[in-house]
C-alpha positions as CSV (number, residue, x, y, z in Angstrom):
1,M,221.8,118.8,168.3
2,S,220.1,121.7,170.1
3,Q,221.3,125.3,170.2
4,L,221.5,127.6,173.1
5,I,221.7,131.3,172.5
6,L,222.9,133.7,175.2
7,N,222.1,137.4,174.7
8,N,223.4,140.4,176.5
9,I,226.4,138.8,178.1
10,N,228.4,141.2,180.2
11,P,231.5,142.1,178.2
12,P,234.0,141.6,181.0
13,L,232.4,138.2,181.7
14,L,232.6,137.3,178.0
15,E,236.3,138.3,178.0
16,K,237.0,136.1,181.0
17,L,235.3,133.2,179.4
18,K,237.4,133.7,176.2
19,I,240.6,133.8,178.3
20,R,239.5,130.6,180.2
21,A,238.8,128.9,176.9
22,A,242.2,129.9,175.5
23,N,244.0,128.7,178.7
24,H,242.2,125.3,178.2
25,Q,243.0,125.3,174.5
26,R,239.3,125.1,173.6
27,T,236.9,127.2,171.6
28,L,234.5,129.4,173.5
29,E,231.7,127.0,172.6
30,E,233.7,124.0,173.9
31,E,234.6,125.9,177.1
32,L,230.9,126.7,177.8
33,K,229.9,123.1,177.3
34,A,232.7,122.0,179.7
35,I,231.5,124.6,182.3
36,L,227.9,123.3,182.1
37,R,229.0,119.7,182.3
38,E,231.2,120.3,185.3
39,A,228.4,122.2,187.1
40,L,225.9,119.4,186.5
41,E,228.4,116.7,187.5
42,T,229.3,118.6,190.7
43,E,225.7,119.0,191.6
44,Q,225.0,115.3,191.0
45,A,228.0,114.3,193.1
46,A,226.8,116.5,195.9
47,K,223.4,115.0,195.9
48,M,224.9,111.5,195.9
49,K,227.1,112.4,198.8
50,A,224.1,113.7,200.7
51,F,222.1,110.6,200.0
52,S,225.0,108.3,201.0
53,E,225.3,110.2,204.3
54,Q,221.6,110.0,205.0
55,A,221.6,106.2,204.1
56,A,224.6,105.7,206.5
57,H,222.7,107.6,209.3
58,M,219.6,105.4,208.7
59,R,221.7,102.2,208.8
60,Q,223.3,103.3,212.0
61,A,219.9,104.2,213.6
62,L,218.5,100.8,212.6
63,S,221.5,98.7,213.5
64,G,220.9,96.0,216.1
65,R,217.2,95.7,215.4
66,V,215.5,92.6,214.1
67,H,213.7,93.2,210.8
68,T,211.0,91.0,209.5
69,D,211.2,89.9,205.9
70,S,208.8,92.0,203.9
71,A,207.5,88.9,202.0
72,E,206.3,87.5,205.3
73,L,204.4,90.7,206.0
74,V,202.8,90.7,202.6
75,R,201.8,87.0,203.0
76,E,200.4,87.7,206.4
77,D,198.3,90.6,205.1
78,R,197.0,88.6,202.1
79,D,195.9,85.8,204.4
80,R,193.6,88.1,206.4
């Protein structure tokens, strides 16, 4: 497993992290891992939400239109 070393952490910030870890009954290392995991999961969820909203908008914009099967278009292009 890889290591991550953080130097020159602001002492008040470090104290808050230790308190947070104690409140969650975790070690400081476990708490830092949890914070990183939560941050990445939140970021991923936000990206998925934005993608879903964009896809819904595109579906709405294209609704009611007739769409040609892409296989037909490829066949037509190859036959030229």
